[in-house]
Gaussian input, Z-matrix of N, CA and C with variables (Angstrom, degrees):
# hf/3-21g

backbone

0 1
 N
 C     1     B1
 C     2     B2     1     A1
 N     3     B3     2     A2     1     D1
 C     4     B4     3     A3     2     D2
 C     5     B5     4     A4     3     D3
 N     6     B6     5     A5     4     D4
 C     7     B7     6     A6     5     D5
 C     8     B8     7     A7     6     D6
 N     9     B9     8     A8     7     D7
 C    10    B10     9     A9     8     D8
 C    11    B11    10    A10     9     D9
 N    12    B12    11    A11    10    D10
 C    13    B13    12    A12    11    D11
 C    14    B14    13    A13    12    D12
 N    15    B15    14    A14    13    D13
 C    16    B16    15    A15    14    D14
 C    17    B17    16    A16    15    D15
 N    18    B18    17    A17    16    D16
 C    19    B19    18    A18    17    D17
 C    20    B20    19    A19    18    D18
 N    21    B21    20    A20    19    D19
 C    22    B22    21    A21    20    D20
 C    23    B23    22    A22    21    D21
 N    24    B24    23    A23    22    D22
 C    25    B25    24    A24    23    D23
 C    26    B26    25    A25    24    D24
 N    27    B27    26    A26    25    D25
 C    28    B28    27    A27    26    D26
 C    29    B29    28    A28    27    D27
 N    30    B30    29    A29    28    D28
 C    31    B31    30    A30    29    D29
 C    32    B32    31    A31    30    D30
 N    33    B33    32    A32    31    D31
 C    34    B34    33    A33    32    D32
 C    35    B35    34    A34    33    D33
 N    36    B36    35    A35    34    D34
 C    37    B37    36    A36    35    D35
 C    38    B38    37    A37    36    D36
 N    39    B39    38    A38    37    D37
 C    40    B40    39    A39    38    D38
 C    41    B41    40    A40    39    D39
 N    42    B42    41    A41    40    D40
 C    43    B43    42    A42    41    D41
 C    44    B44    43    A43    42    D42
 N    45    B45    44    A44    43    D43
 C    46    B46    45    A45    44    D44
 C    47    B47    46    A46    45    D45
 N    48    B48    47    A47    46    D46
 C    49    B49    48    A48    47    D47
 C    50    B50    49    A49    48    D48
 N    51    B51    50    A50    49    D49
 C    52    B52    51    A51    50    D50
 C    53    B53    52    A52    51    D51
 N    54    B54    53    A53    52    D52
 C    55    B55    54    A54    53    D53
 C    56    B56    55    A55    54    D54
 N    57    B57    56    A56    55    D55
 C    58    B58    57    A57    56    D56
 C    59    B59    58    A58    57    D57
 N    60    B60    59    A59    58    D58
 C    61    B61    60    A60    59    D59
 C    62    B62    61    A61    60    D60
 N    63    B63    62    A62    61    D61
 C    64    B64    63    A63    62    D62
 C    65    B65    64    A64    63    D63
 N    66    B66    65    A65    64    D64
 C    67    B67    66    A66    65    D65
 C    68    B68    67    A67    66    D66
 N    69    B69    68    A68    67    D67
 C    70    B70    69    A69    68    D68
 C    71    B71    70    A70    69    D69
 N    72    B72    71    A71    70    D70
 C    73    B73    72    A72    71    D71
 C    74    B74    73    A73    72    D72
 N    75    B75    74    A74    73    D73
 C    76    B76    75    A75    74    D74
 C    77    B77    76    A76    75    D75
 N    78    B78    77    A77    76    D76
 C    79    B79    78    A78    77    D77
 C    80    B80    79    A79    78    D78
 N    81    B81    80    A80    79    D79
 C    82    B82    81    A81    80    D80
 C    83    B83    82    A82    81    D81
 N    84    B84    83    A83    82    D82
 C    85    B85    84    A84    83    D83
 C    86    B86    85    A85    84    D84
 N    87    B87    86    A86    85    D85
 C    88    B88    87    A87    86    D86
 C    89    B89    88    A88    87    D87
 N    90    B90    89    A89    88    D88
 C    91    B91    90    A90    89    D89
 C    92    B92    91    A91    90    D90
 N    93    B93    92    A92    91    D91
 C    94    B94    93    A93    92    D92
 C    95    B95    94    A94    93    D93
 N    96    B96    95    A95    94    D94
 C    97    B97    96    A96    95    D95
 C    98    B98    97    A97    96    D96
 N    99    B99    98    A98    97    D97
 C   100   B100    99    A99    98    D98
 C   101   B101   100   A100    99    D99
 N   102   B102   101   A101   100   D100
 C   103   B103   102   A102   101   D101
 C   104   B104   103   A103   102   D102
 N   105   B105   104   A104   103   D103
 C   106   B106   105   A105   104   D104
 C   107   B107   106   A106   105   D105
 N   108   B108   107   A107   106   D106
 C   109   B109   108   A108   107   D107
 C   110   B110   109   A109   108   D108
 N   111   B111   110   A110   109   D109
 C   112   B112   111   A111   110   D110
 C   113   B113   112   A112   111   D111
 N   114   B114   113   A113   112   D112
 C   115   B115   114   A114   113   D113
 C   116   B116   115   A115   114   D114
 N   117   B117   116   A116   115   D115
 C   118   B118   117   A117   116   D116
 C   119   B119   118   A118   117   D117
 N   120   B120   119   A119   118   D118
 C   121   B121   120   A120   119   D119
 C   122   B122   121   A121   120   D120
 N   123   B123   122   A122   121   D121
 C   124   B124   123   A123   122   D122
 C   125   B125   124   A124   123   D123
 N   126   B126   125   A125   124   D124
 C   127   B127   126   A126   125   D125
 C   128   B128   127   A127   126   D126
 N   129   B129   128   A128   127   D127
 C   130   B130   129   A129   128   D128
 C   131   B131   130   A130   129   D129
 N   132   B132   131   A131   130   D130
 C   133   B133   132   A132   131   D131
 C   134   B134   133   A133   132   D132
 N   135   B135   134   A134   133   D133
 C   136   B136   135   A135   134   D134
 C   137   B137   136   A136   135   D135
 N   138   B138   137   A137   136   D136
 C   139   B139   138   A138   137   D137
 C   140   B140   139   A139   138   D138
 N   141   B141   140   A140   139   D139
 C   142   B142   141   A141   140   D140
 C   143   B143   142   A142   141   D141
 N   144   B144   143   A143   142   D142
 C   145   B145   144   A144   143   D143
 C   146   B146   145   A145   144   D144
 N   147   B147   146   A146   145   D145
 C   148   B148   147   A147   146   D146
 C   149   B149   148   A148   147   D147
 N   150   B150   149   A149   148   D148
 C   151   B151   150   A150   149   D149
 C   152   B152   151   A151   150   D150
 N   153   B153   152   A152   151   D151
 C   154   B154   153   A153   152   D152
 C   155   B155   154   A154   153   D153
 N   156   B156   155   A155   154   D154
 C   157   B157   156   A156   155   D155
 C   158   B158   157   A157   156   D156
 N   159   B159   158   A158   157   D157
 C   160   B160   159   A159   158   D158
 C   161   B161   160   A160   159   D159
 N   162   B162   161   A161   160   D160
 C   163   B163   162   A162   161   D161
 C   164   B164   163   A163   162   D162
 N   165   B165   164   A164   163   D163
 C   166   B166   165   A165   164   D164
 C   167   B167   166   A166   165   D165
 N   168   B168   167   A167   166   D166
 C   169   B169   168   A168   167   D167
 C   170   B170   169   A169   168   D168
 N   171   B171   170   A170   169   D169
 C   172   B172   171   A171   170   D170
 C   173   B173   172   A172   171   D171
 N   174   B174   173   A173   172   D172
 C   175   B175   174   A174   173   D173
 C   176   B176   175   A175   174   D174
 N   177   B177   176   A176   175   D175
 C   178   B178   177   A177   176   D176
 C   179   B179   178   A178   177   D177
 N   180   B180   179   A179   178   D178
 C   181   B181   180   A180   179   D179
 C   182   B182   181   A181   180   D180
 N   183   B183   182   A182   181   D181
 C   184   B184   183   A183   182   D182
 C   185   B185   184   A184   183   D183
 N   186   B186   185   A185   184   D184
 C   187   B187   186   A186   185   D185
 C   188   B188   187   A187   186   D186
 N   189   B189   188   A188   187   D187
 C   190   B190   189   A189   188   D188
 C   191   B191   190   A190   189   D189
 N   192   B192   191   A191   190   D190
 C   193   B193   192   A192   191   D191
 C   194   B194   193   A193   192   D192
 N   195   B195   194   A194   193   D193
 C   196   B196   195   A195   194   D194
 C   197   B197   196   A196   195   D195
 N   198   B198   197   A197   196   D196
 C   199   B199   198   A198   197   D197
 C   200   B200   199   A199   198   D198
 N   201   B201   200   A200   199   D199
 C   202   B202   201   A201   200   D200
 C   203   B203   202   A202   201   D201
 N   204   B204   203   A203   202   D202
 C   205   B205   204   A204   203   D203
 C   206   B206   205   A205   204   D204
 N   207   B207   206   A206   205   D205
 C   208   B208   207   A207   206   D206
 C   209   B209   208   A208   207   D207
 N   210   B210   209   A209   208   D208
 C   211   B211   210   A210   209   D209
 C   212   B212   211   A211   210   D210
 N   213   B213   212   A212   211   D211
 C   214   B214   213   A213   212   D212
 C   215   B215   214   A214   213   D213
 N   216   B216   215   A215   214   D214
 C   217   B217   216   A216   215   D215
 C   218   B218   217   A217   216   D216
 N   219   B219   218   A218   217   D217
 C   220   B220   219   A219   218   D218
 C   221   B221   220   A220   219   D219
 N   222   B222   221   A221   220   D220
 C   223   B223   222   A222   221   D221
 C   224   B224   223   A223   222   D222
 N   225   B225   224   A224   223   D223
 C   226   B226   225   A225   224   D224
 C   227   B227   226   A226   225   D225
 N   228   B228   227   A227   226   D226
 C   229   B229   228   A228   227   D227
 C   230   B230   229   A229   228   D228
 N   231   B231   230   A230   229   D229
 C   232   B232   231   A231   230   D230
 C   233   B233   232   A232   231   D231
 N   234   B234   233   A233   232   D232
 C   235   B235   234   A234   233   D233
 C   236   B236   235   A235   234   D234
 N   237   B237   236   A236   235   D235
 C   238   B238   237   A237   236   D236
 C   239   B239   238   A238   237   D237
 N   240   B240   239   A239   238   D238
 C   241   B241   240   A240   239   D239
 C   242   B242   241   A241   240   D240
 N   243   B243   242   A242   241   D241
 C   244   B244   243   A243   242   D242
 C   245   B245   244   A244   243   D243
 N   246   B246   245   A245   244   D244
 C   247   B247   246   A246   245   D245
 C   248   B248   247   A247   246   D246
 N   249   B249   248   A248   247   D247
 C   250   B250   249   A249   248   D248
 C   251   B251   250   A250   249   D249
 N   252   B252   251   A251   250   D250
 C   253   B253   252   A252   251   D251
 C   254   B254   253   A253   252   D252
 N   255   B255   254   A254   253   D253
 C   256   B256   255   A255   254   D254
 C   257   B257   256   A256   255   D255
 N   258   B258   257   A257   256   D256
 C   259   B259   258   A258   257   D257
 C   260   B260   259   A259   258   D258
 N   261   B261   260   A260   259   D259
 C   262   B262   261   A261   260   D260
 C   263   B263   262   A262   261   D261
 N   264   B264   263   A263   262   D262
 C   265   B265   264   A264   263   D263
 C   266   B266   265   A265   264   D264
 N   267   B267   266   A266   265   D265
 C   268   B268   267   A267   266   D266
 C   269   B269   268   A268   267   D267
 N   270   B270   269   A269   268   D268
 C   271   B271   270   A270   269   D269
 C   272   B272   271   A271   270   D270
 N   273   B273   272   A272   271   D271
 C   274   B274   273   A273   272   D272
 C   275   B275   274   A274   273   D273
 N   276   B276   275   A275   274   D274
 C   277   B277   276   A276   275   D275
 C   278   B278   277   A277   276   D276
 N   279   B279   278   A278   277   D277
 C   280   B280   279   A279   278   D278
 C   281   B281   280   A280   279   D279
 N   282   B282   281   A281   280   D280
 C   283   B283   282   A282   281   D281
 C   284   B284   283   A283   282   D282
 N   285   B285   284   A284   283   D283
 C   286   B286   285   A285   284   D284
 C   287   B287   286   A286   285   D285
 N   288   B288   287   A287   286   D286
 C   289   B289   288   A288   287   D287
 C   290   B290   289   A289   288   D288
 N   291   B291   290   A290   289   D289
 C   292   B292   291   A291   290   D290
 C   293   B293   292   A292   291   D291
 N   294   B294   293   A293   292   D292
 C   295   B295   294   A294   293   D293
 C   296   B296   295   A295   294   D294
 N   297   B297   296   A296   295   D295
 C   298   B298   297   A297   296   D296
 C   299   B299   298   A298   297   D297
 N   300   B300   299   A299   298   D298
 C   301   B301   300   A300   299   D299
 C   302   B302   301   A301   300   D300
 N   303   B303   302   A302   301   D301
 C   304   B304   303   A303   302   D302
 C   305   B305   304   A304   303   D303
 N   306   B306   305   A305   304   D304
 C   307   B307   306   A306   305   D305
 C   308   B308   307   A307   306   D306
 N   309   B309   308   A308   307   D307
 C   310   B310   309   A309   308   D308
 C   311   B311   310   A310   309   D309
 N   312   B312   311   A311   310   D310
 C   313   B313   312   A312   311   D311
 C   314   B314   313   A313   312   D312
 N   315   B315   314   A314   313   D313
 C   316   B316   315   A315   314   D314
 C   317   B317   316   A316   315   D315
 N   318   B318   317   A317   316   D316
 C   319   B319   318   A318   317   D317
 C   320   B320   319   A319   318   D318
 N   321   B321   320   A320   319   D319
 C   322   B322   321   A321   320   D320
 C   323   B323   322   A322   321   D321
 N   324   B324   323   A323   322   D322
 C   325   B325   324   A324   323   D323
 C   326   B326   325   A325   324   D324
 N   327   B327   326   A326   325   D325
 C   328   B328   327   A327   326   D326
 C   329   B329   328   A328   327   D327
 N   330   B330   329   A329   328   D328
 C   331   B331   330   A330   329   D329
 C   332   B332   331   A331   330   D330
 N   333   B333   332   A332   331   D331
 C   334   B334   333   A333   332   D332
 C   335   B335   334   A334   333   D333
 N   336   B336   335   A335   334   D334
 C   337   B337   336   A336   335   D335
 C   338   B338   337   A337   336   D336

   B1=1.4527
   B2=1.5293
   B3=1.3142
   B4=1.4673
   B5=1.5174
   B6=1.2794
   B7=1.4596
   B8=1.5200
   B9=1.3280
   B10=1.4482
   B11=1.5162
   B12=1.2941
   B13=1.4492
   B14=1.5092
   B15=1.2888
   B16=1.4546
   B17=1.5154
   B18=1.3284
   B19=1.4608
   B20=1.5134
   B21=1.3161
   B22=1.4633
   B23=1.5150
   B24=1.3148
   B25=1.4566
   B26=1.5080
   B27=1.3059
   B28=1.4604
   B29=1.5180
   B30=1.3123
   B31=1.4675
   B32=1.5285
   B33=1.3244
   B34=1.4610
   B35=1.5195
   B36=1.3268
   B37=1.4672
   B38=1.5180
   B39=1.3000
   B40=1.4543
   B41=1.5220
   B42=1.3368
   B43=1.4567
   B44=1.5249
   B45=1.3300
   B46=1.4615
   B47=1.5290
   B48=1.3308
   B49=1.4689
   B50=1.5261
   B51=1.3473
   B52=1.4601
   B53=1.5227
   B54=1.3193
   B55=1.4523
   B56=1.5239
   B57=1.3520
   B58=1.4633
   B59=1.5234
   B60=1.2953
   B61=1.4593
   B62=1.5220
   B63=1.2954
   B64=1.4491
   B65=1.5250
   B66=1.3391
   B67=1.4657
   B68=1.5207
   B69=1.3004
   B70=1.4569
   B71=1.5188
   B72=1.3229
   B73=1.4580
   B74=1.5192
   B75=1.3204
   B76=1.4574
   B77=1.5176
   B78=1.3159
   B79=1.4599
   B80=1.5231
   B81=1.3304
   B82=1.4549
   B83=1.5187
   B84=1.3295
   B85=1.4562
   B86=1.5186
   B87=1.3075
   B88=1.4549
   B89=1.5108
   B90=1.3321
   B91=1.4527
   B92=1.5153
   B93=1.3245
   B94=1.4631
   B95=1.5186
   B96=1.3313
   B97=1.4553
   B98=1.5228
   B99=1.2936
   B100=1.4627
   B101=1.5360
   B102=1.3162
   B103=1.4610
   B104=1.5265
   B105=1.3247
   B106=1.4626
   B107=1.5237
   B108=1.3418
   B109=1.4710
   B110=1.5267
   B111=1.3172
   B112=1.4703
   B113=1.5298
   B114=1.3212
   B115=1.4716
   B116=1.5238
   B117=1.3267
   B118=1.4626
   B119=1.5205
   B120=1.3238
   B121=1.4674
   B122=1.5305
   B123=1.3108
   B124=1.4679
   B125=1.5193
   B126=1.3217
   B127=1.4645
   B128=1.5250
   B129=1.3274
   B130=1.4690
   B131=1.5264
   B132=1.3221
   B133=1.4642
   B134=1.5278
   B135=1.3266
   B136=1.4712
   B137=1.5241
   B138=1.3364
   B139=1.4653
   B140=1.5231
   B141=1.3340
   B142=1.4721
   B143=1.5214
   B144=1.3148
   B145=1.4710
   B146=1.5222
   B147=1.3287
   B148=1.4662
   B149=1.5260
   B150=1.3211
   B151=1.4624
   B152=1.5151
   B153=1.3063
   B154=1.4633
   B155=1.5170
   B156=1.3132
   B157=1.4586
   B158=1.5245
   B159=1.3308
   B160=1.4572
   B161=1.5203
   B162=1.3274
   B163=1.4615
   B164=1.5221
   B165=1.3261
   B166=1.4617
   B167=1.5219
   B168=1.3365
   B169=1.4588
   B170=1.5262
   B171=1.3174
   B172=1.4621
   B173=1.5314
   B174=1.3252
   B175=1.4597
   B176=1.5243
   B177=1.3221
   B178=1.4710
   B179=1.5211
   B180=1.3128
   B181=1.4580
   B182=1.5167
   B183=1.3325
   B184=1.4663
   B185=1.5215
   B186=1.3321
   B187=1.4562
   B188=1.5211
   B189=1.3391
   B190=1.4593
   B191=1.5183
   B192=1.3251
   B193=1.4594
   B194=1.5226
   B195=1.3403
   B196=1.4552
   B197=1.5235
   B198=1.3211
   B199=1.4628
   B200=1.5287
   B201=1.3286
   B202=1.4629
   B203=1.5283
   B204=1.3168
   B205=1.4612
   B206=1.5156
   B207=1.3319
   B208=1.4650
   B209=1.5253
   B210=1.3356
   B211=1.4620
   B212=1.5184
   B213=1.3230
   B214=1.4662
   B215=1.5244
   B216=1.3206
   B217=1.4630
   B218=1.5245
   B219=1.3216
   B220=1.4615
   B221=1.5324
   B222=1.3207
   B223=1.4665
   B224=1.5203
   B225=1.3137
   B226=1.4629
   B227=1.5271
   B228=1.3248
   B229=1.4628
   B230=1.5342
   B231=1.3250
   B232=1.4804
   B233=1.5274
   B234=1.3276
   B235=1.4655
   B236=1.5122
   B237=1.3280
   B238=1.4676
   B239=1.5226
   B240=1.3303
   B241=1.4724
   B242=1.5189
   B243=1.3226
   B244=1.4673
   B245=1.5253
   B246=1.3266
   B247=1.4611
   B248=1.5303
   B249=1.3314
   B250=1.4630
   B251=1.5142
   B252=1.3232
   B253=1.4684
   B254=1.5242
   B255=1.3251
   B256=1.4500
   B257=1.5196
   B258=1.3235
   B259=1.4578
   B260=1.5187
   B261=1.3336
   B262=1.4612
   B263=1.5219
   B264=1.3204
   B265=1.4525
   B266=1.5194
   B267=1.3338
   B268=1.4570
   B269=1.5213
   B270=1.2959
   B271=1.4676
   B272=1.5324
   B273=1.3304
   B274=1.4628
   B275=1.5234
   B276=1.3205
   B277=1.4594
   B278=1.5275
   B279=1.3177
   B280=1.4656
   B281=1.5371
   B282=1.3191
   B283=1.4707
   B284=1.5243
   B285=1.3512
   B286=1.4621
   B287=1.5228
   B288=1.3190
   B289=1.4655
   B290=1.5237
   B291=1.3351
   B292=1.4636
   B293=1.5297
   B294=1.3197
   B295=1.4650
   B296=1.5256
   B297=1.3169
   B298=1.4656
   B299=1.5267
   B300=1.3188
   B301=1.4619
   B302=1.5279
   B303=1.3289
   B304=1.4654
   B305=1.5299
   B306=1.3184
   B307=1.4639
   B308=1.5252
   B309=1.3240
   B310=1.4608
   B311=1.5182
   B312=1.3258
   B313=1.4649
   B314=1.5212
   B315=1.3193
   B316=1.4624
   B317=1.5202
   B318=1.3380
   B319=1.4653
   B320=1.5226
   B321=1.3116
   B322=1.4589
   B323=1.5330
   B324=1.3226
   B325=1.4628
   B326=1.5214
   B327=1.3295
   B328=1.4708
   B329=1.5272
   B330=1.3235
   B331=1.4521
   B332=1.5215
   B333=1.3130
   B334=1.4761
   B335=1.5247
   B336=1.3242
   B337=1.4657
   B338=1.5011
   A1=108.66
   A2=116.37
   A3=121.14
   A4=109.12
   A5=116.67
   A6=120.55
   A7=109.40
   A8=115.12
   A9=119.31
   A10=108.73
   A11=116.15
   A12=121.37
   A13=107.62
   A14=116.27
   A15=120.37
   A16=108.74
   A17=115.61
   A18=120.96
   A19=106.29
   A20=117.98
   A21=118.84
   A22=110.09
   A23=114.48
   A24=121.87
   A25=105.56
   A26=116.61
   A27=120.52
   A28=111.90
   A29=115.47
   A30=123.52
   A31=108.45
   A32=116.32
   A33=120.57
   A34=112.78
   A35=116.57
   A36=118.11
   A37=111.09
   A38=115.68
   A39=121.60
   A40=109.80
   A41=118.49
   A42=119.35
   A43=112.75
   A44=118.12
   A45=121.55
   A46=113.02
   A47=116.77
   A48=119.59
   A49=111.16
   A50=115.65
   A51=120.58
   A52=111.75
   A53=117.08
   A54=121.43
   A55=109.72
   A56=116.34
   A57=118.25
   A58=109.95
   A59=116.92
   A60=119.64
   A61=111.23
   A62=114.40
   A63=122.34
   A64=107.50
   A65=118.51
   A66=118.65
   A67=111.73
   A68=115.75
   A69=121.62
   A70=106.83
   A71=116.81
   A72=121.35
   A73=108.89
   A74=115.75
   A75=121.80
   A76=107.47
   A77=116.16
   A78=120.71
   A79=109.12
   A80=116.26
   A81=122.02
   A82=109.19
   A83=116.58
   A84=120.83
   A85=109.54
   A86=116.00
   A87=120.56
   A88=112.24
   A89=115.79
   A90=122.57
   A91=110.94
   A92=115.40
   A93=120.75
   A94=105.76
   A95=115.18
   A96=120.27
   A97=109.11
   A98=116.16
   A99=120.50
   A100=111.61
   A101=117.18
   A102=121.05
   A103=113.11
   A104=117.60
   A105=120.66
   A106=113.78
   A107=117.20
   A108=119.87
   A109=113.43
   A110=118.07
   A111=119.73
   A112=111.44
   A113=115.97
   A114=119.64
   A115=110.63
   A116=116.29
   A117=119.93
   A118=110.40
   A119=117.55
   A120=121.17
   A121=110.25
   A122=116.68
   A123=120.49
   A124=112.43
   A125=116.85
   A126=120.64
   A127=111.01
   A128=117.03
   A129=119.17
   A130=111.60
   A131=117.64
   A132=119.66
   A133=110.30
   A134=117.05
   A135=120.07
   A136=110.45
   A137=117.22
   A138=120.39
   A139=110.60
   A140=117.31
   A141=120.39
   A142=111.02
   A143=116.68
   A144=120.05
   A145=111.82
   A146=117.72
   A147=122.05
   A148=112.40
   A149=117.11
   A150=121.41
   A151=110.68
   A152=115.19
   A153=119.08
   A154=108.39
   A155=118.16
   A156=118.70
   A157=113.74
   A158=118.19
   A159=120.92
   A160=110.61
   A161=115.51
   A162=122.69
   A163=106.81
   A164=116.48
   A165=121.97
   A166=108.98
   A167=115.30
   A168=120.59
   A169=108.24
   A170=116.63
   A171=122.70
   A172=107.27
   A173=116.50
   A174=121.99
   A175=113.35
   A176=117.57
   A177=120.55
   A178=113.28
   A179=118.59
   A180=121.13
   A181=114.97
   A182=118.07
   A183=119.64
   A184=110.36
   A185=115.86
   A186=120.04
   A187=111.68
   A188=118.10
   A189=121.48
   A190=109.37
   A191=115.43
   A192=121.68
   A193=107.48
   A194=116.77
   A195=119.52
   A196=110.00
   A197=116.75
   A198=120.73
   A199=112.45
   A200=117.60
   A201=118.48
   A202=110.54
   A203=117.55
   A204=121.32
   A205=111.85
   A206=116.46
   A207=119.76
   A208=110.22
   A209=115.97
   A210=119.87
   A211=112.20
   A212=116.94
   A213=120.67
   A214=110.02
   A215=117.46
   A216=120.44
   A217=111.40
   A218=116.84
   A219=120.84
   A220=110.48
   A221=117.08
   A222=120.62
   A223=113.08
   A224=116.51
   A225=120.42
   A226=109.92
   A227=116.99
   A228=118.81
   A229=110.40
   A230=117.13
   A231=120.14
   A232=111.09
   A233=115.92
   A234=120.34
   A235=110.06
   A236=117.04
   A237=121.36
   A238=110.27
   A239=116.62
   A240=119.84
   A241=111.31
   A242=116.96
   A243=119.72
   A244=111.48
   A245=116.52
   A246=121.85
   A247=111.74
   A248=117.46
   A249=121.03
   A250=113.35
   A251=117.10
   A252=122.66
   A253=108.69
   A254=116.25
   A255=121.29
   A256=108.77
   A257=116.36
   A258=121.48
   A259=107.31
   A260=116.67
   A261=122.07
   A262=109.29
   A263=115.59
   A264=121.71
   A265=109.18
   A266=115.47
   A267=120.33
   A268=109.98
   A269=115.97
   A270=125.95
   A271=114.27
   A272=116.65
   A273=117.13
   A274=110.56
   A275=116.19
   A276=120.87
   A277=108.29
   A278=117.93
   A279=119.00
   A280=112.10
   A281=116.24
   A282=120.20
   A283=110.58
   A284=116.87
   A285=120.32
   A286=111.38
   A287=118.01
   A288=120.71
   A289=110.26
   A290=116.21
   A291=120.83
   A292=110.72
   A293=117.19
   A294=121.21
   A295=111.03
   A296=117.16
   A297=120.64
   A298=110.73
   A299=116.75
   A300=120.76
   A301=110.88
   A302=117.26
   A303=120.47
   A304=112.44
   A305=117.85
   A306=121.04
   A307=112.77
   A308=117.28
   A309=120.96
   A310=113.59
   A311=116.74
   A312=119.55
   A313=112.18
   A314=118.15
   A315=119.96
   A316=111.09
   A317=117.06
   A318=120.72
   A319=111.88
   A320=117.44
   A321=121.85
   A322=112.17
   A323=116.33
   A324=121.27
   A325=110.69
   A326=117.68
   A327=119.04
   A328=109.31
   A329=115.89
   A330=120.99
   A331=109.04
   A332=115.87
   A333=121.38
   A334=107.63
   A335=115.17
   A336=118.01
   A337=111.59
   D1=130.17
   D2=177.16
   D3=-75.02
   D4=135.99
   D5=177.53
   D6=-93.56
   D7=149.68
   D8=177.42
   D9=-71.19
   D10=130.44
   D11=175.01
   D12=-113.42
   D13=147.58
   D14=-176.96
   D15=-127.14
   D16=124.29
   D17=176.31
   D18=-120.86
   D19=120.64
   D20=179.93
   D21=-117.51
   D22=143.25
   D23=173.41
   D24=-112.64
   D25=113.87
   D26=-173.80
   D27=-79.99
   D28=156.83
   D29=177.57
   D30=-59.60
   D31=120.77
   D32=-177.80
   D33=-107.28
   D34=5.93
   D35=-179.42
   D36=-77.61
   D37=155.45
   D38=178.23
   D39=-77.93
   D40=138.75
   D41=178.91
   D42=-62.49
   D43=-20.35
   D44=-179.11
   D45=-95.13
   D46=2.90
   D47=-175.95
   D48=-68.05
   D49=146.93
   D50=177.19
   D51=-79.30
   D52=-19.77
   D53=-179.40
   D54=-82.62
   D55=154.84
   D56=174.61
   D57=-59.41
   D58=148.87
   D59=-177.15
   D60=-71.09
   D61=157.78
   D62=177.82
   D63=-77.31
   D64=134.30
   D65=179.69
   D66=-69.89
   D67=155.58
   D68=171.33
   D69=-85.12
   D70=130.54
   D71=-179.64
   D72=-117.29
   D73=128.50
   D74=178.95
   D75=-120.64
   D76=124.18
   D77=179.36
   D78=-99.92
   D79=126.07
   D80=178.44
   D81=-105.48
   D82=134.09
   D83=178.21
   D84=-135.39
   D85=154.59
   D86=176.78
   D87=90.89
   D88=-134.56
   D89=-175.05
   D90=-123.51
   D91=142.65
   D92=170.58
   D93=-116.40
   D94=115.54
   D95=179.69
   D96=-143.66
   D97=-169.68
   D98=-176.53
   D99=-60.24
   D100=-26.13
   D101=-178.28
   D102=-82.73
   D103=-24.90
   D104=-175.72
   D105=-111.68
   D106=-12.14
   D107=-172.28
   D108=-66.05
   D109=-35.53
   D110=-179.58
   D111=-64.46
   D112=-45.63
   D113=178.31
   D114=-64.19
   D115=-39.91
   D116=179.19
   D117=-62.29
   D118=-43.81
   D119=178.82
   D120=-55.73
   D121=-46.87
   D122=179.13
   D123=-61.40
   D124=-41.25
   D125=-179.43
   D126=-68.34
   D127=-39.57
   D128=179.60
   D129=-70.48
   D130=-36.72
   D131=176.78
   D132=-65.60
   D133=-36.30
   D134=175.52
   D135=-65.65
   D136=-39.29
   D137=178.07
   D138=-63.82
   D139=-35.07
   D140=177.88
   D141=-60.73
   D142=-37.31
   D143=-178.93
   D144=-65.22
   D145=-20.60
   D146=179.63
   D147=-103.29
   D148=1.55
   D149=-177.98
   D150=-88.33
   D151=153.06
   D152=174.30
   D153=-94.54
   D154=-85.02
   D155=-178.07
   D156=-124.36
   D157=-3.25
   D158=-179.62
   D159=-144.38
   D160=125.08
   D161=174.03
   D162=-117.43
   D163=121.40
   D164=-178.61
   D165=-109.99
   D166=126.51
   D167=175.18
   D168=-100.07
   D169=115.33
   D170=177.14
   D171=-85.31
   D172=112.62
   D173=-175.11
   D174=-98.74
   D175=9.05
   D176=-173.37
   D177=-61.63
   D178=-25.89
   D179=-177.43
   D180=-97.51
   D181=3.78
   D182=179.44
   D183=-79.39
   D184=132.43
   D185=177.70
   D186=-109.93
   D187=-14.69
   D188=179.64
   D189=-156.95
   D190=145.04
   D191=175.44
   D192=-153.25
   D193=125.04
   D194=177.73
   D195=-101.72
   D196=-171.48
   D197=-175.73
   D198=-63.23
   D199=-31.31
   D200=177.75
   D201=-67.41
   D202=-35.11
   D203=176.44
   D204=-67.61
   D205=-41.26
   D206=176.64
   D207=-63.72
   D208=-37.64
   D209=176.81
   D210=-61.79
   D211=-37.64
   D212=176.66
   D213=-62.82
   D214=-46.10
   D215=-179.56
   D216=-60.19
   D217=-44.89
   D218=-179.70
   D219=-65.96
   D220=-43.65
   D221=179.65
   D222=-63.85
   D223=-41.79
   D224=178.89
   D225=-68.42
   D226=-35.00
   D227=176.65
   D228=-63.23
   D229=-41.97
   D230=177.73
   D231=-60.38
   D232=-45.09
   D233=179.67
   D234=-62.85
   D235=-43.01
   D236=179.60
   D237=-59.03
   D238=-46.89
   D239=179.62
   D240=-58.27
   D241=-41.48
   D242=-179.00
   D243=-65.61
   D244=-20.83
   D245=179.06
   D246=-97.18
   D247=1.73
   D248=-178.38
   D249=77.99
   D250=22.80
   D251=-178.40
   D252=-110.95
   D253=137.31
   D254=174.70
   D255=-90.73
   D256=128.91
   D257=174.51
   D258=-102.42
   D259=118.84
   D260=-179.29
   D261=-120.37
   D262=154.55
   D263=176.97
   D264=-106.22
   D265=151.30
   D266=-178.35
   D267=-138.32
   D268=145.34
   D269=173.23
   D270=39.41
   D271=59.08
   D272=177.09
   D273=-66.87
   D274=142.41
   D275=174.59
   D276=-63.51
   D277=163.39
   D278=177.35
   D279=-54.26
   D280=-40.16
   D281=177.97
   D282=-59.59
   D283=-48.37
   D284=-177.78
   D285=-68.10
   D286=-35.89
   D287=176.97
   D288=-59.46
   D289=-46.26
   D290=-179.93
   D291=-64.74
   D292=-40.96
   D293=179.92
   D294=-65.00
   D295=-46.47
   D296=179.39
   D297=-63.03
   D298=-40.00
   D299=179.39
   D300=-66.44
   D301=-44.53
   D302=-176.59
   D303=-68.84
   D304=-25.07
   D305=178.97
   D306=-95.64
   D307=-7.04
   D308=-178.37
   D309=82.01
   D310=0.86
   D311=-179.18
   D312=-73.37
   D313=-14.81
   D314=176.44
   D315=-64.19
   D316=-22.85
   D317=178.04
   D318=-90.26
   D319=-13.63
   D320=-177.87
   D321=-88.97
   D322=-32.94
   D323=-176.88
   D324=-103.74
   D325=132.35
   D326=172.21
   D327=-69.55
   D328=149.17
   D329=178.00
   D330=-104.05
   D331=128.35
   D332=177.78
   D333=-93.08
   D334=146.66
   D335=179.16
   D336=-98.22

């Protein structure tokens, strides 16, 4: 079983910069299931603490996601909103696109280009 790996690139912009801040990008790979969702939740909440106003989850490397993984995404999105951060999804794999569409979550999450 492939384990979910998380690679995050933290916001490197200066808080005093006149330009909009650089978004935090987190790349998810492997599988999100009942065995990996708890660790993923912790990693995404930590990424939120380093985000400015936009956290982008790159889903291109996900090959599987069950209901516990979807629950993590929804929960982290709620936390992000309470912190004034937008959580957006990027480049979902065909599998993830179909899953998000079939659950209606494609309308809940903004898509980043």
